[in-house]
VOMI-283752 format. One record per residue (C-alpha): x, y, z. Coordinates in pm, whole numbers. Layout:
PT     c1     c2     c3
PT      X      Y      Z
...
This chain:
PT     c1     c2     c3
PT  -2002   -327   -377
PT  -1639   -434   -355
PT  -1309   -297   -231
PT  -1219   -131   -563
PT  -1558     39   -584
PT  -1512    188   -237
PT  -1155    293   -316
PT  -1252    454   -647
PT  -1548    632   -486
PT  -1326    782   -217
PT  -1054    888   -461
PT  -1297   1074   -689
PT  -1379   1318   -408
PT  -1207   1657   -404
PT   -880   1676   -211
PT   -867   1311   -109
PT   -532   1148    -43
PT   -471    776     -5
PT   -193    630    209
PT    -78    324    403
PT     47    475    732
PT    -31    162    935
PT    142    -80    697
PT     28   -260    384
PT   -299   -393    530
PT   -504    -73    579
PT   -572    193    318
PT   -637    532    479
PT   -829    805    299
PT   -783   1164    416
PT   -914   1505    323
PT   -739   1818    452
PT   -496   1587    632
PT   -769   1421    841
PT   -888   1061    812
PT  -1243   1003    691
PT  -1227    633    595
PT  -1009    333    682
PT  -1027     30    457
PT   -859   -284    594
PT   -734   -532    337
PT   -678   -826    571
PT  -1031   -892    698
PT  -1236  -1200    616
PT  -1531   -991    501
PT  -1519   -650    333
PT  -1555   -375    591
PT  -1444    -19    654
PT  -1453    251    921
PT  -1615    590    867
PT  -1659    895   1088
PT  -2016    968   1191
PT  -2214   1223   1388
PT  -2258   1062   1735
PT  -2640   1073   1732
PT  -2657    940   1378
PT  -2401    669   1466
PT  -2629    531   1737
PT  -2932    549   1507
PT  -2753    360   1230
PT  -2629     91   1468
PT  -2984     39   1597
PT  -3129     23   1245
PT  -2871   -181   1052
PT  -2698   -498   1178
PT  -2409   -430    937
PT  -2323   -105   1123
PT  -2110   -159   1433
PT  -1916     66   1669
PT  -1586    163   1506
PT  -1330   -116   1538
PT  -1011     21   1700
PT  -1161    372   1686
PT  -1344    616   1913
PT  -1678    439   1918
PT  -1870    760   1978
PT  -1757    908   1645
PT  -1676    610   1423
PT  -1872    320   1273
PT  -1751      0   1115
PT  -1957    -93    811
PT  -1968   -461    716
PT  -2032   -484    341
PT  -2246   -797    343
PT  -2511   -706     85
PT  -2774   -621    347
PT  -2781   -252    245
PT  -2764    -88    -96
PT  -2450     53   -248
PT  -2616    395   -256
PT  -2668    382    122
PT  -2305    285    174
PT  -2203    580    -43
PT  -2424    808    169
PT  -2234    696    479
PT  -1901    758    306
PT  -2025   1101    195
PT  -2133   1185    552
PT  -1786   1098    685
PT  -1613   1300    412
PT  -1840   1600    474
PT  -1781   1591    851
PT  -1407   1613    795
PT  -1417   1851    498
PT  -1650   2098    673
PT  -1496   2063   1018
PT  -1131   2136    949
PT  -1000   2453    797
PT   -669   2445    613
PT   -382   2546    839
PT   -256   2900    799
PT    114   2828    806
PT    338   3117    716
PT    540   3067    406
PT    915   3120    447
């Protein structure tokens, strides 16, 4: 799995927007205006941050050395995934899907009044 594969996988999901709000070195993927994945471009090894259920986050960290507490994130709710070949691409996609689903299911569109 490489950076383009992760990017393409995120962008094929419904309602996903890609931006660079922190500068040119971190791609941010959002659904319903909320971040579900951060993909830094300036790291030595390929890695990304995904949101995770707190209990599942601890379980994954205990089971997989490539899963770490979220770098620069709330470590209770975010994991950093190091893409080092130690887990399958399908498992990485599961973790991306979990993050996307947490955000997609957890945030309702705002009910702003139209002028």
